BALOBA-1460 file (C-alpha; in Angstrom, 3 decimals):
// residues 371
<rec num="1" residu="x" x="-0.010" y="0.013" z="0.036"/>
<rec num="2" residu="x" x="1.418" y="3.408" z="-0.953"/>
<rec num="3" residu="x" x="1.915" y="6.118" z="1.656"/>
<rec num="4" residu="x" x="-0.760" y="8.166" z="-0.160"/>
<rec num="5" residu="x" x="-3.421" y="5.572" z="0.133"/>
<rec num="6" residu="x" x="-2.364" y="4.761" z="3.759"/>
<rec num="7" residu="x" x="-2.959" y="8.461" z="4.758"/>
<rec num="8" residu="x" x="-6.262" y="8.404" z="2.930"/>
<rec num="9" residu="x" x="-7.442" y="5.462" z="5.126"/>
<rec num="10" residu="x" x="-6.068" y="7.163" z="8.273"/>
<rec num="11" residu="x" x="-7.858" y="10.465" z="7.528"/>
<rec num="12" residu="x" x="-11.118" y="8.951" z="6.143"/>
<rec num="13" residu="x" x="-13.184" y="10.964" z="3.695"/>
<rec num="14" residu="x" x="-11.438" y="14.113" z="4.856"/>
<rec num="15" residu="x" x="-8.363" y="12.803" z="3.151"/>
<rec num="16" residu="x" x="-9.919" y="12.312" z="-0.181"/>
<rec num="17" residu="x" x="-8.503" y="15.632" z="-1.371"/>
<rec num="18" residu="x" x="-4.980" y="14.282" z="-1.025"/>
<rec num="19" residu="x" x="-5.638" y="11.586" z="-3.647"/>
<rec num="20" residu="x" x="-5.528" y="13.910" z="-6.586"/>
<rec num="21" residu="x" x="-8.847" y="12.737" z="-7.972"/>
<rec num="22" residu="x" x="-7.942" y="9.049" z="-7.713"/>
<rec num="23" residu="x" x="-10.342" y="6.615" z="-6.132"/>
<rec num="24" residu="x" x="-9.724" y="3.652" z="-3.820"/>
<rec num="25" residu="x" x="-9.469" y="0.264" z="-5.310"/>
<rec num="26" residu="x" x="-11.848" y="-2.568" z="-4.124"/>
<rec num="27" residu="x" x="-9.747" y="-3.747" z="-1.164"/>
<rec num="28" residu="x" x="-8.887" y="-0.242" z="0.037"/>
<rec num="29" residu="x" x="-12.593" y="0.713" z="-0.238"/>
<rec num="30" residu="x" x="-13.519" y="-2.202" z="1.887"/>
<rec num="31" residu="x" x="-10.887" y="-1.157" z="4.453"/>
<rec num="32" residu="x" x="-12.202" y="2.362" z="4.456"/>
<rec num="33" residu="x" x="-15.810" y="1.151" z="5.000"/>
<rec num="34" residu="x" x="-14.749" y="-1.076" z="7.909"/>
<rec num="35" residu="x" x="-12.797" y="1.749" z="9.480"/>
<rec num="36" residu="x" x="-15.524" y="4.280" z="8.911"/>
<rec num="37" residu="x" x="-18.110" y="1.985" z="10.523"/>
<rec num="38" residu="x" x="-16.121" y="2.057" z="13.782"/>
<rec num="39" residu="x" x="-14.423" y="5.491" z="13.865"/>
<rec num="40" residu="x" x="-16.905" y="7.802" z="11.972"/>
<rec num="41" residu="x" x="-19.225" y="7.752" z="14.980"/>
<rec num="42" residu="x" x="-21.263" y="10.578" z="16.494"/>
<rec num="43" residu="x" x="-20.684" y="10.291" z="20.218"/>
<rec num="44" residu="x" x="-24.146" y="11.809" z="20.812"/>
<rec num="45" residu="x" x="-25.961" y="8.840" z="19.145"/>
<rec num="46" residu="x" x="-26.468" y="7.051" z="22.419"/>
<rec num="47" residu="x" x="-27.895" y="3.689" z="22.294"/>
<rec num="48" residu="x" x="-27.324" y="1.826" z="19.086"/>
<rec num="49" residu="x" x="-29.355" y="-0.931" z="17.584"/>
<rec num="50" residu="x" x="-27.838" y="-4.091" z="16.075"/>
<rec num="51" residu="x" x="-27.094" y="-2.366" z="12.725"/>
<rec num="52" residu="x" x="-24.528" y="-0.114" z="14.288"/>
<rec num="53" residu="x" x="-25.175" y="2.878" z="12.008"/>
<rec num="54" residu="x" x="-22.153" y="5.019" z="11.178"/>
<rec num="55" residu="x" x="-20.973" y="7.689" z="8.812"/>
<rec num="56" residu="x" x="-18.777" y="7.191" z="5.862"/>
<rec num="57" residu="x" x="-19.254" y="5.763" z="2.450"/>
<rec num="58" residu="x" x="-21.028" y="2.329" z="2.589"/>
<rec num="59" residu="x" x="-20.291" y="1.757" z="6.256"/>
<rec num="60" residu="x" x="-23.917" y="1.819" z="7.403"/>
<rec num="61" residu="x" x="-24.660" y="-1.313" z="5.450"/>
<rec num="62" residu="x" x="-22.454" y="-3.376" z="7.777"/>
<rec num="63" residu="x" x="-24.035" y="-5.262" z="10.583"/>
<rec num="64" residu="x" x="-21.962" y="-6.212" z="13.664"/>
<rec num="65" residu="x" x="-21.161" y="-9.748" z="12.388"/>
<rec num="66" residu="x" x="-20.418" y="-8.392" z="8.913"/>
<rec num="67" residu="x" x="-17.976" y="-5.874" z="10.362"/>
<rec num="68" residu="x" x="-16.199" y="-8.513" z="12.443"/>
<rec num="69" residu="x" x="-15.790" y="-10.792" z="9.370"/>
<rec num="70" residu="x" x="-14.641" y="-7.844" z="7.224"/>
<rec num="71" residu="x" x="-12.030" y="-6.750" z="9.790"/>
<rec num="72" residu="x" x="-10.610" y="-10.286" z="9.985"/>
<rec num="73" residu="x" x="-10.535" y="-10.577" z="6.163"/>
<rec num="74" residu="x" x="-8.830" y="-7.293" z="5.605"/>
<rec num="75" residu="x" x="-6.359" y="-6.522" z="8.372"/>
<rec num="76" residu="x" x="-3.439" y="-8.249" z="10.048"/>
<rec num="77" residu="x" x="-3.819" y="-9.728" z="13.478"/>
<rec num="78" residu="x" x="-2.242" y="-6.798" z="15.405"/>
<rec num="79" residu="x" x="-4.665" y="-4.412" z="13.751"/>
<rec num="80" residu="x" x="-7.610" y="-6.779" z="14.318"/>
<rec num="81" residu="x" x="-6.954" y="-6.816" z="18.062"/>
<rec num="82" residu="x" x="-6.748" y="-3.010" z="18.109"/>
<rec num="83" residu="x" x="-10.009" y="-2.578" z="16.176"/>
<rec num="84" residu="x" x="-11.845" y="-5.054" z="18.429"/>
<rec num="85" residu="x" x="-10.509" y="-3.444" z="21.483"/>
<rec num="86" residu="x" x="-11.501" y="0.044" z="20.344"/>
<rec num="87" residu="x" x="-14.932" y="-1.231" z="19.480"/>
<rec num="88" residu="x" x="-15.513" y="-2.573" z="22.979"/>
<rec num="89" residu="x" x="-13.468" y="-0.188" z="25.202"/>
<rec num="90" residu="x" x="-13.555" y="3.060" z="23.290"/>
<rec num="91" residu="x" x="-16.904" y="3.053" z="21.542"/>
<rec num="92" residu="x" x="-18.702" y="0.663" z="23.846"/>
<rec num="93" residu="x" x="-20.256" y="-1.365" z="21.023"/>
<rec num="94" residu="x" x="-21.609" y="-3.914" z="23.435"/>
<rec num="95" residu="x" x="-23.323" y="-5.863" z="20.739"/>
<rec num="96" residu="x" x="-19.910" y="-7.196" z="19.569"/>
<rec num="97" residu="x" x="-19.249" y="-9.202" z="22.747"/>
<rec num="98" residu="x" x="-21.574" y="-8.486" z="25.598"/>
<rec num="99" residu="x" x="-25.187" y="-8.272" z="24.466"/>
<rec num="100" residu="x" x="-26.956" y="-11.656" z="24.370"/>
<rec num="101" residu="x" x="-29.893" y="-10.042" z="22.629"/>
<rec num="102" residu="x" x="-27.787" y="-9.754" z="19.524"/>
<rec num="103" residu="x" x="-27.195" y="-13.471" z="19.427"/>
<rec num="104" residu="x" x="-30.804" y="-14.240" z="20.132"/>
<rec num="105" residu="x" x="-32.104" y="-11.916" z="17.398"/>
<rec num="106" residu="x" x="-29.774" y="-13.137" z="14.621"/>
<rec num="107" residu="x" x="-30.494" y="-16.207" z="12.556"/>
<rec num="108" residu="x" x="-27.771" y="-18.867" z="13.096"/>
<rec num="109" residu="x" x="-25.679" y="-19.100" z="9.916"/>
<rec num="110" residu="x" x="-22.162" y="-19.843" z="8.873"/>
<rec num="111" residu="x" x="-21.144" y="-16.123" z="8.702"/>
<rec num="112" residu="x" x="-22.345" y="-15.602" z="12.350"/>
<rec num="113" residu="x" x="-20.529" y="-18.722" z="13.451"/>
<rec num="114" residu="x" x="-17.373" y="-17.395" z="11.996"/>
<rec num="115" residu="x" x="-17.851" y="-14.063" z="13.820"/>
<rec num="116" residu="x" x="-18.500" y="-15.870" z="17.090"/>
<rec num="117" residu="x" x="-15.324" y="-17.969" z="16.791"/>
<rec num="118" residu="x" x="-13.313" y="-14.820" z="16.029"/>
<rec num="119" residu="x" x="-14.435" y="-12.985" z="19.190"/>
<rec num="120" residu="x" x="-15.237" y="-15.665" z="21.715"/>
<rec num="121" residu="x" x="-12.047" y="-14.850" z="23.646"/>
<rec num="122" residu="x" x="-13.658" y="-11.432" z="24.462"/>
<rec num="123" residu="x" x="-17.055" y="-12.763" z="25.592"/>
<rec num="124" residu="x" x="-18.347" y="-12.910" z="29.103"/>
<rec num="125" residu="x" x="-19.167" y="-16.396" z="30.358"/>
<rec num="126" residu="x" x="-22.945" y="-15.937" z="30.017"/>
<rec num="127" residu="x" x="-22.643" y="-14.608" z="26.539"/>
<rec num="128" residu="x" x="-20.169" y="-17.386" z="25.655"/>
<rec num="129" residu="x" x="-22.731" y="-19.926" z="26.787"/>
<rec num="130" residu="x" x="-25.327" y="-18.447" z="24.470"/>
<rec num="131" residu="x" x="-22.801" y="-18.249" z="21.669"/>
<rec num="132" residu="x" x="-22.053" y="-21.932" z="22.181"/>
<rec num="133" residu="x" x="-25.647" y="-22.811" z="21.591"/>
<rec num="134" residu="x" x="-25.648" y="-20.882" z="18.348"/>
<rec num="135" residu="x" x="-22.415" y="-22.696" z="17.305"/>
<rec num="136" residu="x" x="-24.191" y="-26.042" z="18.005"/>
<rec num="137" residu="x" x="-27.221" y="-25.039" z="15.901"/>
<rec num="138" residu="x" x="-25.138" y="-24.120" z="12.889"/>
<rec num="139" residu="x" x="-22.984" y="-27.251" z="13.284"/>
<rec num="140" residu="x" x="-26.175" y="-29.370" z="13.343"/>
<rec num="141" residu="x" x="-27.358" y="-27.784" z="10.116"/>
<rec num="142" residu="x" x="-24.043" y="-28.408" z="8.453"/>
<rec num="143" residu="x" x="-23.951" y="-32.028" z="9.639"/>
<rec num="144" residu="x" x="-27.509" y="-32.730" z="8.395"/>
<rec num="145" residu="x" x="-26.350" y="-31.581" z="4.961"/>
<rec num="146" residu="x" x="-23.068" y="-33.468" z="4.910"/>
<rec num="147" residu="x" x="-23.585" y="-36.690" z="6.834"/>
<rec num="148" residu="x" x="-25.702" y="-38.477" z="4.223"/>
<rec num="149" residu="x" x="-23.359" y="-37.397" z="1.437"/>
<rec num="150" residu="x" x="-20.250" y="-38.546" z="3.363"/>
<rec num="151" residu="x" x="-21.725" y="-41.858" z="4.260"/>
<rec num="152" residu="x" x="-22.880" y="-42.665" z="0.714"/>
<rec num="153" residu="x" x="-19.449" y="-41.679" z="-0.689"/>
<rec num="154" residu="x" x="-17.647" y="-43.965" z="1.740"/>
<rec num="155" residu="x" x="-20.048" y="-46.886" z="2.081"/>
<rec num="156" residu="x" x="-22.279" y="-46.826" z="-0.961"/>
<rec num="157" residu="x" x="-25.421" y="-46.245" z="0.953"/>
<rec num="158" residu="x" x="-26.681" y="-44.038" z="3.842"/>
<rec num="159" residu="x" x="-26.397" y="-45.478" z="7.391"/>
<rec num="160" residu="x" x="-27.449" y="-44.143" z="10.721"/>
<rec num="161" residu="x" x="-24.385" y="-43.070" z="12.684"/>
<rec num="162" residu="x" x="-23.564" y="-45.495" z="15.462"/>
<rec num="163" residu="x" x="-27.309" y="-45.924" z="16.300"/>
<rec num="164" residu="x" x="-27.596" y="-49.642" z="17.068"/>
<rec num="165" residu="x" x="-30.193" y="-50.353" z="19.826"/>
<rec num="166" residu="x" x="-29.136" y="-54.054" z="20.260"/>
<rec num="167" residu="x" x="-29.419" y="-55.773" z="23.587"/>
<rec num="168" residu="x" x="-25.827" y="-56.889" z="23.364"/>
<rec num="169" residu="x" x="-24.532" y="-53.322" z="22.796"/>
<rec num="170" residu="x" x="-23.296" y="-51.046" z="25.627"/>
<rec num="171" residu="x" x="-25.080" y="-47.699" z="25.971"/>
<rec num="172" residu="x" x="-22.944" y="-44.583" z="25.336"/>
<rec num="173" residu="x" x="-24.431" y="-42.187" z="27.886"/>
<rec num="174" residu="x" x="-22.297" y="-39.227" z="26.922"/>
<rec num="175" residu="x" x="-23.203" y="-39.247" z="23.329"/>
<rec num="176" residu="x" x="-26.837" y="-40.192" z="24.045"/>
<rec num="177" residu="x" x="-27.299" y="-37.164" z="26.292"/>
<rec num="178" residu="x" x="-25.609" y="-34.790" z="23.929"/>
<rec num="179" residu="x" x="-27.447" y="-35.905" z="20.802"/>
<rec num="180" residu="x" x="-30.839" y="-35.669" z="22.551"/>
<rec num="181" residu="x" x="-30.446" y="-32.346" z="24.418"/>
<rec num="182" residu="x" x="-32.973" y="-30.662" z="22.137"/>
<rec num="183" residu="x" x="-35.608" y="-32.936" z="23.791"/>
<rec num="184" residu="x" x="-34.930" y="-31.443" z="27.281"/>
<rec num="185" residu="x" x="-38.214" y="-30.269" z="28.969"/>
<rec num="186" residu="x" x="-37.653" y="-27.175" z="31.000"/>
<rec num="187" residu="x" x="-41.117" y="-27.512" z="32.628"/>
<rec num="188" residu="x" x="-40.661" y="-31.159" z="33.673"/>
<rec num="189" residu="x" x="-36.861" y="-30.944" z="34.216"/>
<rec num="190" residu="x" x="-36.616" y="-34.183" z="32.201"/>
<rec num="191" residu="x" x="-34.625" y="-35.364" z="29.234"/>
<rec num="192" residu="x" x="-36.541" y="-37.458" z="26.687"/>
<rec num="193" residu="x" x="-34.402" y="-39.865" z="24.714"/>
<rec num="194" residu="x" x="-35.585" y="-40.194" z="21.153"/>
<rec num="195" residu="x" x="-32.499" y="-42.127" z="19.745"/>
<rec num="196" residu="x" x="-30.173" y="-43.948" z="22.143"/>
<rec num="197" residu="x" x="-26.564" y="-44.317" z="21.100"/>
<rec num="198" residu="x" x="-24.416" y="-47.321" z="21.777"/>
<rec num="199" residu="x" x="-20.685" y="-48.168" z="21.750"/>
<rec num="200" residu="x" x="-19.793" y="-50.324" z="18.798"/>
<rec num="201" residu="x" x="-18.493" y="-53.776" z="19.397"/>
<rec num="202" residu="x" x="-14.696" y="-54.370" z="19.343"/>
<rec num="203" residu="x" x="-15.037" y="-56.333" z="16.133"/>
<rec num="204" residu="x" x="-16.656" y="-53.383" z="14.308"/>
<rec num="205" residu="x" x="-14.252" y="-50.733" z="15.589"/>
<rec num="206" residu="x" x="-11.114" y="-52.605" z="14.653"/>
<rec num="207" residu="x" x="-9.049" y="-50.145" z="12.569"/>
<rec num="208" residu="x" x="-8.868" y="-50.856" z="8.926"/>
<rec num="209" residu="x" x="-8.265" y="-47.393" z="7.627"/>
<rec num="210" residu="x" x="-6.930" y="-44.349" z="9.429"/>
<rec num="211" residu="x" x="-7.903" y="-40.783" z="8.360"/>
<rec num="212" residu="x" x="-5.819" y="-38.155" z="10.038"/>
<rec num="213" residu="x" x="-7.037" y="-34.554" z="9.606"/>
<rec num="214" residu="x" x="-4.533" y="-31.798" z="10.363"/>
<rec num="215" residu="x" x="-6.182" y="-28.382" z="10.491"/>
<rec num="216" residu="x" x="-4.328" y="-25.148" z="10.323"/>
<rec num="217" residu="x" x="-6.066" y="-22.673" z="12.729"/>
<rec num="218" residu="x" x="-4.683" y="-19.521" z="11.152"/>
<rec num="219" residu="x" x="-7.285" y="-16.810" z="10.679"/>
<rec num="220" residu="x" x="-7.487" y="-17.233" z="6.923"/>
<rec num="221" residu="x" x="-8.490" y="-20.857" z="7.270"/>
<rec num="222" residu="x" x="-11.477" y="-20.346" z="9.505"/>
<rec num="223" residu="x" x="-14.161" y="-21.585" z="7.059"/>
<rec num="224" residu="x" x="-12.072" y="-24.627" z="6.298"/>
<rec num="225" residu="x" x="-11.588" y="-25.314" z="10.071"/>
<rec num="226" residu="x" x="-15.381" y="-25.325" z="10.557"/>
<rec num="227" residu="x" x="-15.966" y="-27.837" z="7.657"/>
<rec num="228" residu="x" x="-13.063" y="-29.998" z="8.732"/>
<rec num="229" residu="x" x="-14.497" y="-30.364" z="12.268"/>
<rec num="230" residu="x" x="-17.900" y="-31.287" z="10.826"/>
<rec num="231" residu="x" x="-16.289" y="-33.650" z="8.315"/>
<rec num="232" residu="x" x="-14.303" y="-35.402" z="11.103"/>
<rec num="233" residu="x" x="-17.463" y="-35.987" z="13.039"/>
<rec num="234" residu="x" x="-19.189" y="-37.516" z="10.032"/>
<rec num="235" residu="x" x="-16.185" y="-39.842" z="9.382"/>
<rec num="236" residu="x" x="-16.061" y="-40.889" z="13.071"/>
<rec num="237" residu="x" x="-19.438" y="-42.648" z="12.799"/>
<rec num="238" residu="x" x="-18.448" y="-44.927" z="9.935"/>
<rec num="239" residu="x" x="-17.375" y="-48.542" z="10.469"/>
<rec num="240" residu="x" x="-13.858" y="-49.658" z="9.694"/>
<rec num="241" residu="x" x="-12.459" y="-46.060" z="9.847"/>
<rec num="242" residu="x" x="-10.502" y="-44.543" z="12.753"/>
<rec num="243" residu="x" x="-10.498" y="-40.812" z="12.575"/>
<rec num="244" residu="x" x="-7.839" y="-38.511" z="14.141"/>
<rec num="245" residu="x" x="-8.157" y="-34.749" z="14.352"/>
<rec num="246" residu="x" x="-5.587" y="-32.178" z="15.315"/>
<rec num="247" residu="x" x="-5.459" y="-28.407" z="15.110"/>
<rec num="248" residu="x" x="-2.197" y="-26.569" z="14.966"/>
<rec num="249" residu="x" x="-0.414" y="-23.248" z="14.714"/>
<rec num="250" residu="x" x="3.129" y="-23.258" z="16.206"/>
<rec num="251" residu="x" x="1.977" y="-26.081" z="18.563"/>
<rec num="252" residu="x" x="-0.498" y="-28.918" z="18.076"/>
<rec num="253" residu="x" x="-3.541" y="-29.945" z="19.999"/>
<rec num="254" residu="x" x="-4.844" y="-33.554" z="19.509"/>
<rec num="255" residu="x" x="-8.632" y="-33.487" z="19.551"/>
<rec num="256" residu="x" x="-9.188" y="-37.028" z="18.520"/>
<rec num="257" residu="x" x="-11.059" y="-37.734" z="21.754"/>
<rec num="258" residu="x" x="-13.514" y="-34.950" z="20.942"/>
<rec num="259" residu="x" x="-13.844" y="-35.792" z="17.191"/>
<rec num="260" residu="x" x="-17.504" y="-36.806" z="17.646"/>
<rec num="261" residu="x" x="-18.199" y="-33.285" z="19.097"/>
<rec num="262" residu="x" x="-17.543" y="-30.637" z="16.499"/>
<rec num="263" residu="x" x="-18.883" y="-27.878" z="18.806"/>
<rec num="264" residu="x" x="-16.339" y="-28.773" z="21.368"/>
<rec num="265" residu="x" x="-13.578" y="-28.770" z="18.772"/>
<rec num="266" residu="x" x="-14.578" y="-25.364" z="17.382"/>
<rec num="267" residu="x" x="-14.787" y="-23.734" z="20.803"/>
<rec num="268" residu="x" x="-11.137" y="-24.767" z="21.375"/>
<rec num="269" residu="x" x="-9.881" y="-23.122" z="18.223"/>
<rec num="270" residu="x" x="-7.578" y="-20.206" z="18.854"/>
<rec num="271" residu="x" x="-7.295" y="-18.186" z="15.643"/>
<rec num="272" residu="x" x="-4.059" y="-16.437" z="14.600"/>
<rec num="273" residu="x" x="-0.470" y="-16.882" z="15.596"/>
<rec num="274" residu="x" x="2.327" y="-18.488" z="13.708"/>
<rec num="275" residu="x" x="2.348" y="-21.798" z="11.754"/>
<rec num="276" residu="x" x="4.505" y="-24.882" z="11.953"/>
<rec num="277" residu="x" x="3.068" y="-27.228" z="9.438"/>
<rec num="278" residu="x" x="6.049" y="-29.586" z="9.397"/>
<rec num="279" residu="x" x="5.629" y="-30.232" z="13.153"/>
<rec num="280" residu="x" x="2.003" y="-31.268" z="12.505"/>
<rec num="281" residu="x" x="2.851" y="-33.616" z="9.634"/>
<rec num="282" residu="x" x="5.580" y="-35.221" z="11.801"/>
<rec num="283" residu="x" x="2.976" y="-35.844" z="14.444"/>
<rec num="284" residu="x" x="0.649" y="-37.367" z="11.907"/>
<rec num="285" residu="x" x="3.406" y="-39.724" z="10.753"/>
<rec num="286" residu="x" x="3.865" y="-40.981" z="14.343"/>
<rec num="287" residu="x" x="0.145" y="-41.845" z="14.545"/>
<rec num="288" residu="x" x="0.128" y="-44.030" z="11.447"/>
<rec num="289" residu="x" x="-0.272" y="-47.753" z="12.180"/>
<rec num="290" residu="x" x="-0.607" y="-49.262" z="8.680"/>
<rec num="291" residu="x" x="1.035" y="-46.760" z="6.229"/>
<rec num="292" residu="x" x="-0.701" y="-48.115" z="3.176"/>
<rec num="293" residu="x" x="-4.106" y="-47.912" z="4.793"/>
<rec num="294" residu="x" x="-3.803" y="-44.419" z="6.063"/>
<rec num="295" residu="x" x="-4.864" y="-40.976" z="4.646"/>
<rec num="296" residu="x" x="-3.402" y="-37.712" z="5.979"/>
<rec num="297" residu="x" x="-5.548" y="-34.721" z="5.083"/>
<rec num="298" residu="x" x="-3.629" y="-31.504" z="5.588"/>
<rec num="299" residu="x" x="-5.992" y="-28.408" z="5.633"/>
<rec num="300" residu="x" x="-3.803" y="-25.408" z="5.343"/>
<rec num="301" residu="x" x="-2.853" y="-22.405" z="3.211"/>
<rec num="302" residu="x" x="0.729" y="-23.864" z="2.986"/>
<rec num="303" residu="x" x="2.366" y="-20.627" z="4.273"/>
<rec num="304" residu="x" x="5.002" y="-22.282" z="6.468"/>
<rec num="305" residu="x" x="6.256" y="-20.177" z="9.379"/>
<rec num="306" residu="x" x="8.800" y="-22.681" z="10.485"/>
<rec num="307" residu="x" x="11.384" y="-24.751" z="8.556"/>
<rec num="308" residu="x" x="10.089" y="-25.328" z="4.969"/>
<rec num="309" residu="x" x="12.546" y="-28.074" z="4.331"/>
<rec num="310" residu="x" x="11.233" y="-30.087" z="7.276"/>
<rec num="311" residu="x" x="7.642" y="-29.823" z="5.851"/>
<rec num="312" residu="x" x="8.741" y="-31.176" z="2.512"/>
<rec num="313" residu="x" x="10.850" y="-33.891" z="4.123"/>
<rec num="314" residu="x" x="8.026" y="-35.119" z="6.405"/>
<rec num="315" residu="x" x="5.558" y="-35.133" z="3.511"/>
<rec num="316" residu="x" x="7.981" y="-37.029" z="1.423"/>
<rec num="317" residu="x" x="8.476" y="-39.604" z="4.217"/>
<rec num="318" residu="x" x="4.718" y="-40.162" z="4.415"/>
<rec num="319" residu="x" x="4.343" y="-40.615" z="0.656"/>
<rec num="320" residu="x" x="7.316" y="-42.928" z="0.378"/>
<rec num="321" residu="x" x="5.852" y="-45.255" z="3.044"/>
<rec num="322" residu="x" x="2.670" y="-45.560" z="0.922"/>
<rec num="323" residu="x" x="0.416" y="-43.106" z="2.928"/>
<rec num="324" residu="x" x="-2.012" y="-41.008" z="0.907"/>
<rec num="325" residu="x" x="-1.347" y="-37.317" z="1.591"/>
<rec num="326" residu="x" x="-3.910" y="-34.763" z="0.535"/>
<rec num="327" residu="x" x="-3.273" y="-30.987" z="0.956"/>
<rec num="328" residu="x" x="-6.386" y="-28.918" z="1.009"/>
<rec num="329" residu="x" x="-5.988" y="-25.224" z="0.356"/>
<rec num="330" residu="x" x="-9.688" y="-24.724" z="0.919"/>
<rec num="331" residu="x" x="-12.413" y="-26.960" z="2.362"/>
<rec num="332" residu="x" x="-15.749" y="-25.086" z="2.048"/>
<rec num="333" residu="x" x="-18.827" y="-24.908" z="-0.255"/>
<rec num="334" residu="x" x="-17.113" y="-22.261" z="-2.453"/>
<rec num="335" residu="x" x="-13.698" y="-23.983" z="-2.535"/>
<rec num="336" residu="x" x="-11.968" y="-20.666" z="-3.227"/>
<rec num="337" residu="x" x="-8.285" y="-21.185" z="-2.367"/>
<rec num="338" residu="x" x="-5.669" y="-18.668" z="-1.270"/>
<rec num="339" residu="x" x="-2.318" y="-20.415" z="-0.580"/>
<rec num="340" residu="x" x="1.371" y="-20.527" z="-1.174"/>
<rec num="341" residu="x" x="1.532" y="-22.121" z="-4.618"/>
<rec num="342" residu="x" x="5.285" y="-22.566" z="-4.521"/>
<rec num="343" residu="x" x="5.125" y="-24.672" z="-1.345"/>
<rec num="344" residu="x" x="2.120" y="-26.559" z="-2.706"/>
<rec num="345" residu="x" x="4.069" y="-27.410" z="-5.843"/>
<rec num="346" residu="x" x="7.046" y="-28.717" z="-3.761"/>
<rec num="347" residu="x" x="4.673" y="-31.048" z="-1.903"/>
<rec num="348" residu="x" x="3.144" y="-32.387" z="-5.103"/>
<rec num="349" residu="x" x="6.670" y="-33.080" z="-6.375"/>
<rec num="350" residu="x" x="7.292" y="-35.419" z="-3.406"/>
<rec num="351" residu="x" x="3.995" y="-37.313" z="-3.893"/>
<rec num="352" residu="x" x="1.251" y="-35.339" z="-2.276"/>
<rec num="353" residu="x" x="-2.043" y="-34.378" z="-3.822"/>
<rec num="354" residu="x" x="-3.054" y="-30.722" z="-3.485"/>
<rec num="355" residu="x" x="-6.434" y="-29.306" z="-4.278"/>
<rec num="356" residu="x" x="-9.312" y="-27.078" z="-3.104"/>
<rec num="357" residu="x" x="-12.421" y="-29.157" z="-2.476"/>
<rec num="358" residu="x" x="-15.955" y="-28.902" z="-1.114"/>
<rec num="359" residu="x" x="-16.633" y="-31.258" z="1.795"/>
<rec num="360" residu="x" x="-18.596" y="-33.551" z="-0.585"/>
<rec num="361" residu="x" x="-15.645" y="-33.755" z="-2.922"/>
<rec num="362" residu="x" x="-13.341" y="-34.669" z="-0.071"/>
<rec num="363" residu="x" x="-15.679" y="-37.439" z="0.904"/>
<rec num="364" residu="x" x="-15.660" y="-38.731" z="-2.746"/>
<rec num="365" residu="x" x="-11.910" y="-38.624" z="-2.799"/>
<rec num="366" residu="x" x="-11.517" y="-40.524" z="0.328"/>
<rec num="367" residu="x" x="-14.066" y="-43.108" z="-0.827"/>
<rec num="368" residu="x" x="-12.094" y="-43.628" z="-4.018"/>
<rec num="369" residu="x" x="-8.881" y="-44.191" z="-2.044"/>
<rec num="370" residu="x" x="-10.294" y="-46.747" z="0.356"/>
<rec num="371" residu="x" x="-12.225" y="-48.375" z="-2.462"/>
């Protein structure tokens, strides 16, 4: 960004005269709108509704969730933290993090889920509890759309996930309660069980294929993180497949024990920070039991913040032992990738597959590999 355009953004519309008649390009205009939404405020406005009206060109069209998403799309992490802090501390825009009425009034959707995950570290406990319910509703909607597609791609026909009410089966109380919470009666203080869930027998859960999902939790990968968590939950319910899930930045968190609970997974995501992809791939290689019956799905933008040679070396080692490695630059319905193409090409050269896929396409790819 040139100094001229930087000063234009700092000064707002008042700085337009310094542009010599030049306009802002699309990205700069979006930055200007996001900044105007926050900083072009009349201190005498008093109470604000959810729309958060503001001066400046185009800024009034942004809702609070829209503004949060735009800020995370347009600015670096340090700037994001400053803008969010100013919104809460300087301008007292309580709707961003403290007003549960905002969450109650908005229709749960993917965009709102992303906004919640980006700001959950700023929420008070009571608001966070409400936000968690909204995350659960959006995840449920995503799983309903994806589960049947995944099961058909991998098994050839739709099956009910782990629902096997056999007398010889052992009840899974944790999953049963979680999956039936929507049947809780506040008046009766009683939980009605519509579908009991059972542990599968040892014979059915014996590992035949391993699917290891490594998910980069950098801010640019948020949509892919959401769909990876939902995909992992769908894979977990299938027979003859053992699913591992880990999220990483410069460190790695193994969430395999919570893979059946994508809400829990998403609430543990910490966006931003550095990236050590090679370390994550090394961890995955340690988890592999039968190399030729294992698939490692690496969901990342391939911008390696650590040693790039280690990343290439670890991927090569996996491929040479016969493990399928798929690098996903995007995992979402739009499949619009933004990634380090040079690094992706290096990984392809050592045997990995690299693509941008929708969740359904990923399911089909896995189904093809396990045959």
